[in-house]
C-alpha positions as CSV (number, residue, x, y, z in Angstrom):
1,M,-103.8,-65.9,122.1
2,A,-100.1,-66.0,121.9
3,D,-98.1,-63.4,120.2
4,V,-96.6,-64.7,116.9
5,R,-93.4,-62.9,116.5
6,Q,-92.2,-62.7,112.9
7,R,-88.8,-62.8,111.8
8,K,-87.3,-60.2,109.9
9,K,-85.6,-61.6,106.9
10,A,-81.7,-61.4,107.0
11,E,-80.6,-58.4,105.0
12,P,-77.4,-59.4,102.5
13,P,-74.1,-58.2,103.8
14,S,-73.3,-54.6,102.3
15,T,-70.8,-54.2,99.6
16,P,-68.7,-51.4,99.4
17,S,-69.9,-48.9,97.0
18,K,-67.4,-47.9,93.9
19,S,-66.5,-44.4,93.6
20,P,-67.7,-42.9,90.7
21,K,-65.3,-42.8,87.5
22,S,-64.7,-39.2,86.4
23,A,-65.3,-38.1,83.1
24,N,-61.8,-37.9,81.9
25,T,-61.4,-41.7,82.8
26,L,-64.4,-42.7,80.8
27,A,-63.4,-40.8,77.8
28,K,-59.7,-42.5,78.0
29,E,-61.0,-46.2,78.4
30,E,-63.6,-45.3,75.5
31,D,-60.8,-43.8,73.3
32,T,-58.5,-47.0,73.9
33,S,-58.1,-49.0,70.9
34,S,-58.7,-53.0,71.3
35,F,-56.1,-53.5,68.8
36,S,-52.5,-53.1,69.6
37,I,-49.7,-51.9,67.1
38,L,-48.7,-55.5,66.8
39,D,-52.1,-56.5,65.6
40,I,-52.1,-53.6,63.2
41,F,-48.7,-54.8,61.9
42,R,-49.8,-58.6,61.7
43,V,-52.9,-57.4,59.6
44,L,-50.8,-55.1,57.0
45,T,-48.4,-57.9,56.3
46,F,-51.2,-60.4,55.8
47,V,-52.9,-58.1,53.5
48,I,-49.6,-57.6,51.5
49,L,-48.8,-61.3,51.4
50,I,-52.4,-61.9,49.9
51,S,-51.9,-59.0,47.5
52,S,-48.5,-60.3,46.3
53,A,-49.9,-63.9,45.9
54,L,-52.7,-62.6,44.0
55,S,-50.8,-60.5,41.8
56,Y,-48.6,-63.1,40.8
57,F,-51.6,-65.5,40.3
58,V,-53.0,-63.1,37.8
59,T,-49.9,-61.6,36.1
60,R,-47.9,-64.9,36.3
61,K,-44.6,-62.9,36.5
62,S,-45.1,-60.2,39.0
63,F,-45.7,-59.9,42.9
64,V,-46.5,-56.1,42.6
65,W,-49.1,-56.1,39.9
66,G,-46.6,-55.1,37.3
67,L,-45.5,-51.8,38.9
68,E,-42.4,-50.6,38.0
69,R,-39.5,-49.9,40.1
70,P,-39.6,-46.0,41.0
71,D,-36.5,-44.4,39.7
72,F,-35.6,-42.9,43.1
73,T,-34.8,-46.4,44.4
74,R,-32.0,-47.0,41.5
75,L,-28.7,-46.3,42.5
76,D,-27.2,-45.0,39.1
77,V,-30.2,-42.6,39.1
78,L,-29.6,-41.3,42.5
79,K,-25.7,-40.9,41.8
80,S,-26.8,-38.8,38.8
81,W,-29.1,-36.7,40.7
82,L,-26.5,-36.1,43.3
83,N,-23.5,-35.2,40.8
84,G,-25.6,-33.0,38.8
85,P,-25.8,-32.8,34.9
86,I,-22.3,-33.1,33.2
87,Q,-21.3,-31.7,29.8
88,Y,-18.9,-33.2,27.6
89,T,-17.8,-32.3,24.2
90,D,-17.8,-34.8,21.5
91,A,-14.0,-35.1,22.0
92,D,-14.5,-35.8,25.8
93,L,-17.1,-38.6,24.8
94,K,-14.5,-40.6,22.9
95,A,-12.8,-41.5,26.4
96,Y,-16.0,-43.5,27.6
97,D,-16.3,-46.0,24.8
98,G,-15.9,-49.0,27.1
99,T,-12.5,-49.6,26.6
100,D,-11.4,-48.3,29.8
101,P,-13.0,-50.7,32.3
102,T,-12.8,-48.1,35.2
103,K,-15.1,-45.8,33.2
104,P,-18.5,-45.6,32.5
105,I,-19.9,-46.5,29.1
106,L,-21.6,-43.2,27.7
107,L,-23.0,-42.5,24.6
108,A,-25.3,-39.3,23.1
109,I,-28.4,-39.3,21.0
110,N,-29.5,-35.8,19.8
111,G,-27.2,-34.1,22.1
112,T,-28.3,-36.0,25.6
113,I,-25.6,-38.2,27.0
114,Y,-26.7,-41.6,28.6
115,D,-24.8,-43.9,30.9
116,V,-25.3,-47.5,29.0
117,S,-22.9,-49.4,31.3
118,N,-25.6,-51.7,32.3
119,G,-25.6,-53.0,28.5
120,R,-21.8,-53.3,28.6
121,K,-22.4,-56.5,26.4
122,H,-24.0,-54.6,23.7
123,Y,-22.2,-51.3,24.0
124,G,-18.9,-52.5,25.3
125,P,-16.0,-53.7,23.2
126,G,-17.0,-56.5,21.0
127,G,-20.6,-55.5,21.1
128,S,-23.1,-55.3,18.3
129,Y,-23.6,-51.6,19.4
130,H,-20.0,-50.6,20.6
131,L,-19.9,-48.4,17.8
132,F,-22.5,-46.2,19.2
133,A,-20.5,-45.9,22.5
134,G,-18.4,-42.7,23.1
135,A,-19.9,-40.7,20.7
136,D,-23.3,-38.7,19.5
137,A,-24.2,-41.0,16.7
138,S,-27.4,-39.7,16.0
139,R,-27.1,-40.0,12.2
140,G,-26.0,-43.6,12.4
141,F,-29.3,-44.6,14.3
142,V,-31.2,-43.6,11.5
143,T,-29.4,-44.7,8.7
144,A,-28.0,-47.8,10.4
145,C,-24.6,-47.2,8.8
146,F,-22.7,-47.8,12.2
147,D,-19.3,-47.7,11.0
148,T,-19.5,-44.5,8.7
149,D,-22.3,-42.3,10.8
150,R,-20.8,-41.7,14.2
151,T,-21.9,-38.2,13.9
152,P,-24.5,-36.1,14.9
153,D,-24.7,-34.1,11.9
154,M,-28.1,-35.1,10.3
155,R,-27.9,-32.8,7.2
156,G,-29.0,-34.5,4.2
157,V,-30.2,-37.7,5.8
158,E,-33.8,-36.9,4.7
159,E,-32.2,-38.0,0.9
160,M,-32.5,-41.8,2.1
161,F,-36.4,-41.1,2.0
162,L,-36.7,-39.5,-1.2
163,P,-36.9,-41.7,-4.4
164,L,-34.2,-42.0,-7.2
165,D,-34.8,-39.7,-10.2
166,D,-35.3,-41.5,-13.2
167,P,-35.5,-39.8,-16.6
168,E,-37.9,-42.5,-18.2
169,I,-40.4,-42.1,-15.5
170,D,-39.9,-38.5,-14.4
171,G,-40.6,-37.5,-18.1
172,L,-44.2,-38.7,-17.8
173,Y,-45.0,-35.8,-15.2
174,S,-45.2,-32.3,-16.4
175,S,-43.0,-29.6,-14.9
176,S,-45.5,-28.3,-12.7
177,Q,-46.6,-31.7,-11.4
178,M,-42.6,-32.8,-10.8
179,K,-42.3,-29.5,-8.8
180,I,-45.1,-30.0,-6.5
181,M,-44.4,-33.7,-6.1
182,K,-40.7,-33.0,-5.3
183,E,-41.7,-30.4,-2.5
184,Q,-44.3,-32.9,-1.0
185,E,-41.4,-35.6,-1.0
186,Q,-39.1,-33.4,0.6
187,R,-41.5,-32.4,3.5
188,K,-42.3,-36.3,3.9
189,A,-39.0,-37.1,4.1
190,K,-38.1,-34.8,6.9
191,V,-41.1,-36.4,8.8
192,E,-39.5,-39.7,8.2
193,V,-36.2,-38.3,9.7
194,Y,-37.8,-36.8,12.6
195,K,-39.6,-40.1,13.4
196,A,-36.8,-42.4,12.8
197,L,-34.5,-40.1,15.3
198,K,-37.5,-39.4,17.7
199,H,-37.7,-43.5,18.1
200,W,-34.5,-43.8,19.6
201,V,-34.5,-40.5,21.6
202,D,-37.9,-42.1,23.1
203,F,-36.0,-45.3,23.7
204,F,-33.4,-43.9,25.7
205,G,-35.4,-41.4,27.4
206,N,-37.9,-43.8,28.9
207,S,-35.5,-46.6,29.2
208,K,-35.5,-47.9,33.0
209,K,-31.8,-49.4,32.5
210,Y,-29.9,-46.5,30.7
211,T,-29.6,-43.2,32.9
212,R,-29.4,-39.6,31.7
213,V,-26.5,-38.0,32.8
214,G,-26.0,-34.8,30.9
215,E,-25.7,-33.0,27.9
216,V,-23.1,-32.7,25.0
217,K,-21.3,-28.9,24.8
218,R,-21.1,-27.6,21.4
219,E,-20.4,-24.3,19.8
220,K,-23.4,-22.2,18.6
221,G,-24.1,-23.1,14.9
222,W,-22.3,-26.3,14.9
223,E,-24.9,-27.9,12.8
224,T,-24.1,-25.9,9.7
225,K,-20.3,-25.8,9.8
226,G,-18.2,-27.9,7.6
227,P,-19.4,-29.8,4.6
228,A,-22.2,-31.9,4.9
229,P,-21.7,-35.7,5.1
230,T,-22.6,-37.5,2.1
231,L,-25.4,-40.2,2.3
232,C,-24.0,-43.6,3.2
233,A,-23.9,-46.6,0.8
234,R,-26.5,-48.7,2.8
235,A,-29.0,-45.8,2.9
236,Q,-28.4,-45.0,-0.7
237,E,-29.0,-48.7,-1.7
238,G,-32.4,-48.6,0.2
239,R,-33.7,-45.8,-1.9
240,S,-36.2,-46.7,-4.8
241,K,-37.7,-44.9,-8.0
242,R,-40.5,-42.8,-8.2
243,Q,-43.6,-44.4,-9.0
244,R,-45.2,-43.9,-12.6
245,P,-48.2,-41.9,-13.1
246,E,-51.5,-43.6,-13.2
247,G,-52.3,-44.6,-16.8
248,K,-48.9,-44.3,-18.0
């Protein structure tokens, strides 16, 4: 019986074995991000564009969801910060009323100076509020007597909120009633003056258009020196008589 020779199966050609990667190499490959810096920039740009478009669609007027421009991005604010607060006397302020186009337009309210050059059409020559420029016209802001009350002296302004004395009506009250009532009227009038002045103090203090640049320099006790101003005609005409007591 012939011997049957079995062929050996052909073995596949051997491939060169790869050397195992080191632990440091594997760690670096795992830490390597699949996103490049350019990809990240593209994603951020896309997000910003989508946010801006959605903001305008919702608000109909703003691409940044109504956010206000920060003060530090305004050139006039940066200049005031770099220059530091200025101090002018009331006499110094007169030179900054807008008549000299090379100078800023300044006004003061309650002793604080603001640069209102951005509102030149209002505060410059010919503007409706030009009389407020170059002065601290705190009194005029309350009384609305622009021409006569260009002064910071607030003495007697509360009178505009007090009722007029009328012998016929006042005679209907007892002397004790009148005393108590007048004390209450005085307190209320002072509150009204405070609120009226605060309205304008807050207006300029919170304004993004006008910049606070300094303070008015005055001597100590200035507010009690000299004769007190009289109440202007416009404020006087706005006063009314005291109400009659009920049932009389």
